[in-house]
N, C-alpha and C positions, 0 to 999 in steps of 0.2 A: 740663753734667756737674757733678757735685760731688767734693770732694776724697776720694781713695779712701781705703780703710782696706787695710792689708796684713796677711794672716794671718802668723803666726810660722811659718817654714818648719819641716819635719821633717827630721833627718838632716844628712849632712855638706854642706857648702857645693860645688856642682856645679864640676867642673875647666873645664868648657865653658861659653861663653855660652848662656844659655837664653832664648828668644823665644816670649812666649806672647800671642796677641791675645785680649784681654778683650773689645772691642767691636770689630767690623769697621767700619772707616769707608766712607764710599761717595763722598767727594770725590776732590780731586786726590791723586795719589800721590807721596810724597816721594822724591826720588832722592838719591844719594850727594853731588850737588853743589848740592843744594837748602839754601835758608835756611829753617829751621823756627821756626814760632810755637808754643810748646807750653807746657802746664801740666804739672807734674811733681812727684812726692814721690819722696825718698829714703831709704832705710832701711839699716842695718848688718844683714848676713845672721845674723851670730852674736848680736847684743843685741836687735835687732828695733828699735833706738833710731832716730828720724828725725833724720837729720843736716842735711837741706836740702828745702825743698818752697817752690814759687812759690806755691802755694796761701796758705801763711802769710804772704806779703808782698803778697797780693792782688792780683798781676798776672802775667802770663804773661811767658816770656822768648822772644827772637827771637835765633837765632845762626845762622851758617853751620855746616852739620853737620861739616865738616872741622875746625873749631875746638873741636870737643869730644871727650871720652874716646872710644877704640876701640870701647867696646861699644855706645856710640850710634851712631857711624859706620856700624858693621855693622848694628845691631839695629834703626834706624829705616828706612831705605830700604825701599821696598816698602809702607810703611804708608800708609793713606790718611786724609785729613782727616776729622774725625769721630771716628777710631778711637783707642781706648785699649790700649795694648800694656804688657806687664809684662817686664822685661829683668832677667835675675839675671846680673849681671857679675862674673868672676873678677878678682882683682887685676890681673893681667897685661893686662886690657883696659880697667881702671880707672885706678887712680891709682899703679901699679905694685906690684912685689912688696915692695919695701922703699924707704925714701928720706924725705925730708923733709916730704912730705904727711901730715897727720894720717889720711888713709884710707889711706895706703900699707898693703899686705898685707891689706886686707880685700876680701870679697866683698860687693857692693852689690846691693840690689833697689831698682829704679826703676819706678814707674808713671807712664807718659807718655801725655798726652793731646796728639793733633796737632790743633791749631786752624787752621793754615795754611802753606802752601809758598809760596815764591818763588825 
């Protein structure tokens, strides 16, 4: 797969987590207890600005799902290896409504490619 492009969203940010399968995978399914190997792109909902991307670093990341933001913990299980999924994550399921993180209070869009699970 190649680095995804995210179309600028229309309208106000959703209040609930949105999960959209862009490409259905056919491999092993991710579970809440899985460690996942993913490529991802993250942009801010309001500005469309990229804030993080494993594609830009040229390597995927490997993390236990339970160590990631709640939007990923809820949005990735059920996804299958080889799939691409878009998550629109409200602040409460990302970095908090307010606080010290630069992304606090922001709705975030992630496009995630699931490369492997263990």
